[in-house]
PyMOL commands that place a pseudoatom at each C-alpha (Angstrom):
pseudoatom trace, name=CA, resn=UNK, resi=1, chain=A, elem=C, hetatm=0, pos=[7.211, -12.372, 9.903]
pseudoatom trace, name=CA, resn=UNK, resi=2, chain=A, elem=C, hetatm=0, pos=[4.220, -14.096, 8.379]
pseudoatom trace, name=CA, resn=UNK, resi=3, chain=A, elem=C, hetatm=0, pos=[5.125, -16.896, 5.993]
pseudoatom trace, name=CA, resn=UNK, resi=4, chain=A, elem=C, hetatm=0, pos=[3.278, -19.110, 3.555]
pseudoatom trace, name=CA, resn=UNK, resi=5, chain=A, elem=C, hetatm=0, pos=[0.894, -16.425, 2.373]
pseudoatom trace, name=CA, resn=UNK, resi=6, chain=A, elem=C, hetatm=0, pos=[-0.114, -17.330, -1.174]
pseudoatom trace, name=CA, resn=UNK, resi=7, chain=A, elem=C, hetatm=0, pos=[-0.728, -14.406, -3.515]
pseudoatom trace, name=CA, resn=UNK, resi=8, chain=A, elem=C, hetatm=0, pos=[-1.551, -14.066, -7.246]
pseudoatom trace, name=CA, resn=UNK, resi=9, chain=A, elem=C, hetatm=0, pos=[1.494, -13.805, -9.483]
pseudoatom trace, name=CA, resn=UNK, resi=10, chain=A, elem=C, hetatm=0, pos=[1.305, -12.716, -13.118]
pseudoatom trace, name=CA, resn=UNK, resi=11, chain=A, elem=C, hetatm=0, pos=[2.699, -14.971, -15.857]
pseudoatom trace, name=CA, resn=UNK, resi=12, chain=A, elem=C, hetatm=0, pos=[4.175, -13.625, -19.099]
pseudoatom trace, name=CA, resn=UNK, resi=13, chain=A, elem=C, hetatm=0, pos=[0.893, -14.407, -20.886]
pseudoatom trace, name=CA, resn=UNK, resi=14, chain=A, elem=C, hetatm=0, pos=[-1.040, -12.360, -18.306]
pseudoatom trace, name=CA, resn=UNK, resi=15, chain=A, elem=C, hetatm=0, pos=[-2.588, -15.328, -16.542]
pseudoatom trace, name=CA, resn=UNK, resi=16, chain=A, elem=C, hetatm=0, pos=[-2.448, -15.594, -12.773]
pseudoatom trace, name=CA, resn=UNK, resi=17, chain=A, elem=C, hetatm=0, pos=[-0.807, -18.348, -10.771]
pseudoatom trace, name=CA, resn=UNK, resi=18, chain=A, elem=C, hetatm=0, pos=[-0.287, -18.869, -7.032]
pseudoatom trace, name=CA, resn=UNK, resi=19, chain=A, elem=C, hetatm=0, pos=[3.042, -17.986, -5.448]
pseudoatom trace, name=CA, resn=UNK, resi=20, chain=A, elem=C, hetatm=0, pos=[4.260, -17.646, -1.868]
pseudoatom trace, name=CA, resn=UNK, resi=21, chain=A, elem=C, hetatm=0, pos=[4.560, -13.926, -1.040]
pseudoatom trace, name=CA, resn=UNK, resi=22, chain=A, elem=C, hetatm=0, pos=[8.212, -13.963, 0.031]
pseudoatom trace, name=CA, resn=UNK, resi=23, chain=A, elem=C, hetatm=0, pos=[9.161, -16.020, -3.026]
pseudoatom trace, name=CA, resn=UNK, resi=24, chain=A, elem=C, hetatm=0, pos=[7.550, -13.381, -5.259]
pseudoatom trace, name=CA, resn=UNK, resi=25, chain=A, elem=C, hetatm=0, pos=[9.636, -10.690, -3.547]
pseudoatom trace, name=CA, resn=UNK, resi=26, chain=A, elem=C, hetatm=0, pos=[12.875, -12.706, -3.628]
pseudoatom trace, name=CA, resn=UNK, resi=27, chain=A, elem=C, hetatm=0, pos=[12.541, -13.691, -7.305]
pseudoatom trace, name=CA, resn=UNK, resi=28, chain=A, elem=C, hetatm=0, pos=[11.268, -10.327, -8.664]
pseudoatom trace, name=CA, resn=UNK, resi=29, chain=A, elem=C, hetatm=0, pos=[8.061, -12.018, -9.879]
pseudoatom trace, name=CA, resn=UNK, resi=30, chain=A, elem=C, hetatm=0, pos=[5.371, -9.574, -10.898]
pseudoatom trace, name=CA, resn=UNK, resi=31, chain=A, elem=C, hetatm=0, pos=[2.282, -9.988, -8.714]
pseudoatom trace, name=CA, resn=UNK, resi=32, chain=A, elem=C, hetatm=0, pos=[-1.017, -8.340, -7.839]
pseudoatom trace, name=CA, resn=UNK, resi=33, chain=A, elem=C, hetatm=0, pos=[-1.208, -5.778, -5.060]
pseudoatom trace, name=CA, resn=UNK, resi=34, chain=A, elem=C, hetatm=0, pos=[-3.601, -3.236, -3.599]
pseudoatom trace, name=CA, resn=UNK, resi=35, chain=A, elem=C, hetatm=0, pos=[-2.974, 0.318, -2.397]
pseudoatom trace, name=CA, resn=UNK, resi=36, chain=A, elem=C, hetatm=0, pos=[-5.527, 2.336, -0.458]
pseudoatom trace, name=CA, resn=UNK, resi=37, chain=A, elem=C, hetatm=0, pos=[-5.649, 6.113, -0.030]
pseudoatom trace, name=CA, resn=UNK, resi=38, chain=A, elem=C, hetatm=0, pos=[-8.145, 7.401, 2.558]
pseudoatom trace, name=CA, resn=UNK, resi=39, chain=A, elem=C, hetatm=0, pos=[-8.823, 11.134, 2.409]
pseudoatom trace, name=CA, resn=UNK, resi=40, chain=A, elem=C, hetatm=0, pos=[-10.518, 13.601, 4.728]
pseudoatom trace, name=CA, resn=UNK, resi=41, chain=A, elem=C, hetatm=0, pos=[-11.075, 16.639, 2.535]
pseudoatom trace, name=CA, resn=UNK, resi=42, chain=A, elem=C, hetatm=0, pos=[-7.603, 17.661, 1.297]
pseudoatom trace, name=CA, resn=UNK, resi=43, chain=A, elem=C, hetatm=0, pos=[-5.796, 15.448, 3.811]
pseudoatom trace, name=CA, resn=UNK, resi=44, chain=A, elem=C, hetatm=0, pos=[-4.460, 11.930, 3.313]
pseudoatom trace, name=CA, resn=UNK, resi=45, chain=A, elem=C, hetatm=0, pos=[-4.140, 9.340, 6.064]
pseudoatom trace, name=CA, resn=UNK, resi=46, chain=A, elem=C, hetatm=0, pos=[-0.622, 7.878, 5.966]
pseudoatom trace, name=CA, resn=UNK, resi=47, chain=A, elem=C, hetatm=0, pos=[0.898, 5.111, 8.048]
pseudoatom trace, name=CA, resn=UNK, resi=48, chain=A, elem=C, hetatm=0, pos=[4.318, 4.399, 9.474]
pseudoatom trace, name=CA, resn=UNK, resi=49, chain=A, elem=C, hetatm=0, pos=[5.236, 0.754, 9.056]
pseudoatom trace, name=CA, resn=UNK, resi=50, chain=A, elem=C, hetatm=0, pos=[5.997, -1.179, 12.217]
pseudoatom trace, name=CA, resn=UNK, resi=51, chain=A, elem=C, hetatm=0, pos=[9.664, -1.528, 13.187]
pseudoatom trace, name=CA, resn=UNK, resi=52, chain=A, elem=C, hetatm=0, pos=[9.296, -5.319, 12.960]
pseudoatom trace, name=CA, resn=UNK, resi=53, chain=A, elem=C, hetatm=0, pos=[8.271, -5.360, 9.252]
pseudoatom trace, name=CA, resn=UNK, resi=54, chain=A, elem=C, hetatm=0, pos=[10.534, -7.483, 7.034]
pseudoatom trace, name=CA, resn=UNK, resi=55, chain=A, elem=C, hetatm=0, pos=[11.150, -4.592, 4.655]
pseudoatom trace, name=CA, resn=UNK, resi=56, chain=A, elem=C, hetatm=0, pos=[10.897, -0.811, 4.918]
pseudoatom trace, name=CA, resn=UNK, resi=57, chain=A, elem=C, hetatm=0, pos=[10.433, -0.836, 8.716]
pseudoatom trace, name=CA, resn=UNK, resi=58, chain=A, elem=C, hetatm=0, pos=[9.632, 2.555, 10.208]
pseudoatom trace, name=CA, resn=UNK, resi=59, chain=A, elem=C, hetatm=0, pos=[9.044, 4.185, 6.828]
pseudoatom trace, name=CA, resn=UNK, resi=60, chain=A, elem=C, hetatm=0, pos=[5.914, 6.112, 5.903]
pseudoatom trace, name=CA, resn=UNK, resi=61, chain=A, elem=C, hetatm=0, pos=[3.478, 4.835, 3.288]
pseudoatom trace, name=CA, resn=UNK, resi=62, chain=A, elem=C, hetatm=0, pos=[0.007, 5.622, 2.011]
pseudoatom trace, name=CA, resn=UNK, resi=63, chain=A, elem=C, hetatm=0, pos=[-2.990, 4.502, 4.070]
pseudoatom trace, name=CA, resn=UNK, resi=64, chain=A, elem=C, hetatm=0, pos=[-2.618, 0.793, 3.321]
pseudoatom trace, name=CA, resn=UNK, resi=65, chain=A, elem=C, hetatm=0, pos=[-0.706, -1.450, 0.900]
pseudoatom trace, name=CA, resn=UNK, resi=66, chain=A, elem=C, hetatm=0, pos=[-0.873, -5.217, 0.631]
pseudoatom trace, name=CA, resn=UNK, resi=67, chain=A, elem=C, hetatm=0, pos=[-1.627, -8.180, -1.588]
pseudoatom trace, name=CA, resn=UNK, resi=68, chain=A, elem=C, hetatm=0, pos=[-4.808, -10.107, -2.240]
pseudoatom trace, name=CA, resn=UNK, resi=69, chain=A, elem=C, hetatm=0, pos=[-4.697, -13.725, -1.182]
pseudoatom trace, name=CA, resn=UNK, resi=70, chain=A, elem=C, hetatm=0, pos=[-4.846, -16.296, -3.955]
pseudoatom trace, name=CA, resn=UNK, resi=71, chain=A, elem=C, hetatm=0, pos=[-8.464, -16.420, -5.134]
pseudoatom trace, name=CA, resn=UNK, resi=72, chain=A, elem=C, hetatm=0, pos=[-9.463, -13.205, -3.324]
pseudoatom trace, name=CA, resn=UNK, resi=73, chain=A, elem=C, hetatm=0, pos=[-10.925, -10.251, -5.241]
pseudoatom trace, name=CA, resn=UNK, resi=74, chain=A, elem=C, hetatm=0, pos=[-8.782, -7.107, -5.070]
pseudoatom trace, name=CA, resn=UNK, resi=75, chain=A, elem=C, hetatm=0, pos=[-11.785, -5.139, -3.749]
pseudoatom trace, name=CA, resn=UNK, resi=76, chain=A, elem=C, hetatm=0, pos=[-12.194, -7.595, -0.886]
pseudoatom trace, name=CA, resn=UNK, resi=77, chain=A, elem=C, hetatm=0, pos=[-8.456, -7.494, -0.140]
pseudoatom trace, name=CA, resn=UNK, resi=78, chain=A, elem=C, hetatm=0, pos=[-8.460, -3.682, 0.079]
pseudoatom trace, name=CA, resn=UNK, resi=79, chain=A, elem=C, hetatm=0, pos=[-11.357, -3.663, 2.558]
pseudoatom trace, name=CA, resn=UNK, resi=80, chain=A, elem=C, hetatm=0, pos=[-9.887, -6.558, 4.536]
pseudoatom trace, name=CA, resn=UNK, resi=81, chain=A, elem=C, hetatm=0, pos=[-6.456, -4.966, 4.902]
pseudoatom trace, name=CA, resn=UNK, resi=82, chain=A, elem=C, hetatm=0, pos=[-7.578, -1.521, 6.072]
pseudoatom trace, name=CA, resn=UNK, resi=83, chain=A, elem=C, hetatm=0, pos=[-9.532, -3.369, 8.734]
pseudoatom trace, name=CA, resn=UNK, resi=84, chain=A, elem=C, hetatm=0, pos=[-6.643, -5.635, 9.706]
pseudoatom trace, name=CA, resn=UNK, resi=85, chain=A, elem=C, hetatm=0, pos=[-3.991, -2.884, 9.745]
pseudoatom trace, name=CA, resn=UNK, resi=86, chain=A, elem=C, hetatm=0, pos=[-5.934, 0.179, 10.942]
pseudoatom trace, name=CA, resn=UNK, resi=87, chain=A, elem=C, hetatm=0, pos=[-9.167, -1.180, 12.378]
pseudoatom trace, name=CA, resn=UNK, resi=88, chain=A, elem=C, hetatm=0, pos=[-11.271, 0.971, 10.057]
pseudoatom trace, name=CA, resn=UNK, resi=89, chain=A, elem=C, hetatm=0, pos=[-14.012, 0.371, 7.527]
pseudoatom trace, name=CA, resn=UNK, resi=90, chain=A, elem=C, hetatm=0, pos=[-14.436, 2.932, 4.762]
pseudoatom trace, name=CA, resn=UNK, resi=91, chain=A, elem=C, hetatm=0, pos=[-16.290, 2.531, 1.443]
pseudoatom trace, name=CA, resn=UNK, resi=92, chain=A, elem=C, hetatm=0, pos=[-13.642, 2.226, -1.290]
pseudoatom trace, name=CA, resn=UNK, resi=93, chain=A, elem=C, hetatm=0, pos=[-13.634, 2.925, -5.036]
pseudoatom trace, name=CA, resn=UNK, resi=94, chain=A, elem=C, hetatm=0, pos=[-11.049, 1.617, -7.499]
pseudoatom trace, name=CA, resn=UNK, resi=95, chain=A, elem=C, hetatm=0, pos=[-9.423, 4.516, -9.355]
pseudoatom trace, name=CA, resn=UNK, resi=96, chain=A, elem=C, hetatm=0, pos=[-6.681, 2.922, -11.450]
pseudoatom trace, name=CA, resn=UNK, resi=97, chain=A, elem=C, hetatm=0, pos=[-4.252, 0.103, -12.045]
pseudoatom trace, name=CA, resn=UNK, resi=98, chain=A, elem=C, hetatm=0, pos=[-0.570, 0.995, -11.885]
pseudoatom trace, name=CA, resn=UNK, resi=99, chain=A, elem=C, hetatm=0, pos=[2.592, -1.047, -12.408]
pseudoatom trace, name=CA, resn=UNK, resi=100, chain=A, elem=C, hetatm=0, pos=[5.904, -0.370, -10.700]
pseudoatom trace, name=CA, resn=UNK, resi=101, chain=A, elem=C, hetatm=0, pos=[9.074, -2.123, -9.643]
pseudoatom trace, name=CA, resn=UNK, resi=102, chain=A, elem=C, hetatm=0, pos=[11.130, -1.091, -6.598]
pseudoatom trace, name=CA, resn=UNK, resi=103, chain=A, elem=C, hetatm=0, pos=[14.064, -2.521, -4.681]
pseudoatom trace, name=CA, resn=UNK, resi=104, chain=A, elem=C, hetatm=0, pos=[12.952, -2.581, -1.037]
pseudoatom trace, name=CA, resn=UNK, resi=105, chain=A, elem=C, hetatm=0, pos=[16.255, -3.807, 0.405]
pseudoatom trace, name=CA, resn=UNK, resi=106, chain=A, elem=C, hetatm=0, pos=[17.432, -7.114, 1.799]
pseudoatom trace, name=CA, resn=UNK, resi=107, chain=A, elem=C, hetatm=0, pos=[17.425, -8.730, -1.643]
pseudoatom trace, name=CA, resn=UNK, resi=108, chain=A, elem=C, hetatm=0, pos=[13.669, -8.135, -1.999]
pseudoatom trace, name=CA, resn=UNK, resi=109, chain=A, elem=C, hetatm=0, pos=[11.849, -6.477, -4.895]
pseudoatom trace, name=CA, resn=UNK, resi=110, chain=A, elem=C, hetatm=0, pos=[8.293, -5.220, -5.198]
pseudoatom trace, name=CA, resn=UNK, resi=111, chain=A, elem=C, hetatm=0, pos=[7.266, -5.867, -8.811]
pseudoatom trace, name=CA, resn=UNK, resi=112, chain=A, elem=C, hetatm=0, pos=[3.583, -5.070, -8.668]
pseudoatom trace, name=CA, resn=UNK, resi=113, chain=A, elem=C, hetatm=0, pos=[0.451, -4.508, -10.679]
pseudoatom trace, name=CA, resn=UNK, resi=114, chain=A, elem=C, hetatm=0, pos=[-1.369, -2.389, -8.136]
pseudoatom trace, name=CA, resn=UNK, resi=115, chain=A, elem=C, hetatm=0, pos=[-5.112, -1.862, -7.963]
pseudoatom trace, name=CA, resn=UNK, resi=116, chain=A, elem=C, hetatm=0, pos=[-5.485, 1.611, -6.445]
pseudoatom trace, name=CA, resn=UNK, resi=117, chain=A, elem=C, hetatm=0, pos=[-8.456, 2.430, -4.205]
pseudoatom trace, name=CA, resn=UNK, resi=118, chain=A, elem=C, hetatm=0, pos=[-9.634, 5.634, -2.589]
pseudoatom trace, name=CA, resn=UNK, resi=119, chain=A, elem=C, hetatm=0, pos=[-11.965, 6.236, 0.295]
pseudoatom trace, name=CA, resn=UNK, resi=120, chain=A, elem=C, hetatm=0, pos=[-13.237, 9.264, 2.162]
pseudoatom trace, name=CA, resn=UNK, resi=121, chain=A, elem=C, hetatm=0, pos=[-13.768, 9.669, 5.898]
pseudoatom trace, name=CA, resn=UNK, resi=122, chain=A, elem=C, hetatm=0, pos=[-14.214, 12.414, 8.438]
pseudoatom trace, name=CA, resn=UNK, resi=123, chain=A, elem=C, hetatm=0, pos=[-10.898, 12.404, 10.301]
pseudoatom trace, name=CA, resn=UNK, resi=124, chain=A, elem=C, hetatm=0, pos=[-12.514, 13.882, 13.416]
pseudoatom trace, name=CA, resn=UNK, resi=125, chain=A, elem=C, hetatm=0, pos=[-14.866, 10.908, 13.750]
pseudoatom trace, name=CA, resn=UNK, resi=126, chain=A, elem=C, hetatm=0, pos=[-12.659, 8.117, 12.432]
pseudoatom trace, name=CA, resn=UNK, resi=127, chain=A, elem=C, hetatm=0, pos=[-11.532, 5.775, 15.202]
pseudoatom trace, name=CA, resn=UNK, resi=128, chain=A, elem=C, hetatm=0, pos=[-8.259, 4.119, 14.228]
pseudoatom trace, name=CA, resn=UNK, resi=129, chain=A, elem=C, hetatm=0, pos=[-7.101, 0.986, 16.052]
pseudoatom trace, name=CA, resn=UNK, resi=130, chain=A, elem=C, hetatm=0, pos=[-3.563, 0.113, 14.955]
pseudoatom trace, name=CA, resn=UNK, resi=131, chain=A, elem=C, hetatm=0, pos=[-2.355, -3.455, 14.546]
pseudoatom trace, name=CA, resn=UNK, resi=132, chain=A, elem=C, hetatm=0, pos=[1.080, -3.034, 16.176]
pseudoatom trace, name=CA, resn=UNK, resi=133, chain=A, elem=C, hetatm=0, pos=[2.547, -5.855, 14.072]
pseudoatom trace, name=CA, resn=UNK, resi=134, chain=A, elem=C, hetatm=0, pos=[1.796, -3.836, 10.933]
pseudoatom trace, name=CA, resn=UNK, resi=135, chain=A, elem=C, hetatm=0, pos=[1.664, -0.134, 11.811]
pseudoatom trace, name=CA, resn=UNK, resi=136, chain=A, elem=C, hetatm=0, pos=[3.443, 1.963, 14.433]
pseudoatom trace, name=CA, resn=UNK, resi=137, chain=A, elem=C, hetatm=0, pos=[1.730, 5.325, 13.778]
pseudoatom trace, name=CA, resn=UNK, resi=138, chain=A, elem=C, hetatm=0, pos=[-0.627, 7.221, 11.499]
pseudoatom trace, name=CA, resn=UNK, resi=139, chain=A, elem=C, hetatm=0, pos=[-1.035, 10.877, 10.660]
pseudoatom trace, name=CA, resn=UNK, resi=140, chain=A, elem=C, hetatm=0, pos=[-3.065, 13.078, 8.356]
pseudoatom trace, name=CA, resn=UNK, resi=141, chain=A, elem=C, hetatm=0, pos=[-1.082, 15.156, 5.852]
pseudoatom trace, name=CA, resn=UNK, resi=142, chain=A, elem=C, hetatm=0, pos=[-2.184, 17.795, 3.387]
pseudoatom trace, name=CA, resn=UNK, resi=143, chain=A, elem=C, hetatm=0, pos=[-1.999, 16.411, -0.145]
pseudoatom trace, name=CA, resn=UNK, resi=144, chain=A, elem=C, hetatm=0, pos=[-0.331, 19.700, -1.162]
pseudoatom trace, name=CA, resn=UNK, resi=145, chain=A, elem=C, hetatm=0, pos=[2.558, 18.870, 1.213]
pseudoatom trace, name=CA, resn=UNK, resi=146, chain=A, elem=C, hetatm=0, pos=[3.371, 15.436, -0.256]
pseudoatom trace, name=CA, resn=UNK, resi=147, chain=A, elem=C, hetatm=0, pos=[5.741, 16.681, -2.974]
pseudoatom trace, name=CA, resn=UNK, resi=148, chain=A, elem=C, hetatm=0, pos=[7.681, 18.641, -0.347]
pseudoatom trace, name=CA, resn=UNK, resi=149, chain=A, elem=C, hetatm=0, pos=[7.848, 15.594, 1.893]
pseudoatom trace, name=CA, resn=UNK, resi=150, chain=A, elem=C, hetatm=0, pos=[9.245, 13.585, -1.008]
pseudoatom trace, name=CA, resn=UNK, resi=151, chain=A, elem=C, hetatm=0, pos=[11.826, 16.287, -1.766]
pseudoatom trace, name=CA, resn=UNK, resi=152, chain=A, elem=C, hetatm=0, pos=[12.889, 16.999, 1.821]
pseudoatom trace, name=CA, resn=UNK, resi=153, chain=A, elem=C, hetatm=0, pos=[12.651, 13.563, 3.469]
pseudoatom trace, name=CA, resn=UNK, resi=154, chain=A, elem=C, hetatm=0, pos=[12.795, 10.922, 0.724]
pseudoatom trace, name=CA, resn=UNK, resi=155, chain=A, elem=C, hetatm=0, pos=[14.473, 8.353, 3.003]
pseudoatom trace, name=CA, resn=UNK, resi=156, chain=A, elem=C, hetatm=0, pos=[11.517, 8.510, 5.404]
pseudoatom trace, name=CA, resn=UNK, resi=157, chain=A, elem=C, hetatm=0, pos=[9.155, 7.165, 2.704]
pseudoatom trace, name=CA, resn=UNK, resi=158, chain=A, elem=C, hetatm=0, pos=[8.615, 3.651, 1.391]
pseudoatom trace, name=CA, resn=UNK, resi=159, chain=A, elem=C, hetatm=0, pos=[9.823, 3.378, -2.218]
pseudoatom trace, name=CA, resn=UNK, resi=160, chain=A, elem=C, hetatm=0, pos=[6.302, 2.738, -3.537]
pseudoatom trace, name=CA, resn=UNK, resi=161, chain=A, elem=C, hetatm=0, pos=[4.876, 5.775, -1.717]
pseudoatom trace, name=CA, resn=UNK, resi=162, chain=A, elem=C, hetatm=0, pos=[7.564, 7.953, -3.314]
pseudoatom trace, name=CA, resn=UNK, resi=163, chain=A, elem=C, hetatm=0, pos=[6.592, 6.494, -6.707]
pseudoatom trace, name=CA, resn=UNK, resi=164, chain=A, elem=C, hetatm=0, pos=[2.907, 7.138, -6.015]
pseudoatom trace, name=CA, resn=UNK, resi=165, chain=A, elem=C, hetatm=0, pos=[3.580, 10.767, -5.080]
pseudoatom trace, name=CA, resn=UNK, resi=166, chain=A, elem=C, hetatm=0, pos=[5.539, 11.210, -8.326]
pseudoatom trace, name=CA, resn=UNK, resi=167, chain=A, elem=C, hetatm=0, pos=[2.655, 9.706, -10.348]
pseudoatom trace, name=CA, resn=UNK, resi=168, chain=A, elem=C, hetatm=0, pos=[-0.220, 11.259, -8.370]
pseudoatom trace, name=CA, resn=UNK, resi=169, chain=A, elem=C, hetatm=0, pos=[-2.306, 12.402, -11.354]
pseudoatom trace, name=CA, resn=UNK, resi=170, chain=A, elem=C, hetatm=0, pos=[-1.731, 9.164, -13.278]
pseudoatom trace, name=CA, resn=UNK, resi=171, chain=A, elem=C, hetatm=0, pos=[-3.130, 7.289, -10.273]
pseudoatom trace, name=CA, resn=UNK, resi=172, chain=A, elem=C, hetatm=0, pos=[-6.244, 9.499, -10.464]
pseudoatom trace, name=CA, resn=UNK, resi=173, chain=A, elem=C, hetatm=0, pos=[-5.794, 10.623, -6.869]
pseudoatom trace, name=CA, resn=UNK, resi=174, chain=A, elem=C, hetatm=0, pos=[-6.412, 14.305, -7.578]
pseudoatom trace, name=CA, resn=UNK, resi=175, chain=A, elem=C, hetatm=0, pos=[-7.920, 15.973, -4.551]
for i in range(1, 175): cmd.bond("trace and resi %d" % i, "trace and resi %d" % (i + 1))
show_as sticks, trace
zoom trace
């Protein structure tokens, strides 16, 4: 588990202040986050979190989710994390900002203001190089199958991915 990562938290007045990532999750402090959705036509690249992750191990999520470091632009964080987790570089566009709160187990809460990004790639030519500390597997799924996945296998999904599927149009992810 990585410790002492400082991320931007959000004060009641909307200003940002630095907080240690695990402290934000333990204290239910709202903080900034990024979520990336990489598409190939009507298919979405999803990832299975590594078994060693401190929360939601082995569960499926969208292409990439993380937090910007303190002082880092959300756009830079999104590009950095898809490289660090999946070994890919894809041009990204911000589509929306979305707030959610989810209990992720172990006394931890994700209380996030998420900057949502999309990218497009040709899945047949995209070379993915997984960071085994972050991701155990990836797969491409038809966007039209996501609601069924949520209905039939909700426990296989990270809480935030289930929320994203339920708010697909609001996130401006229409494919």
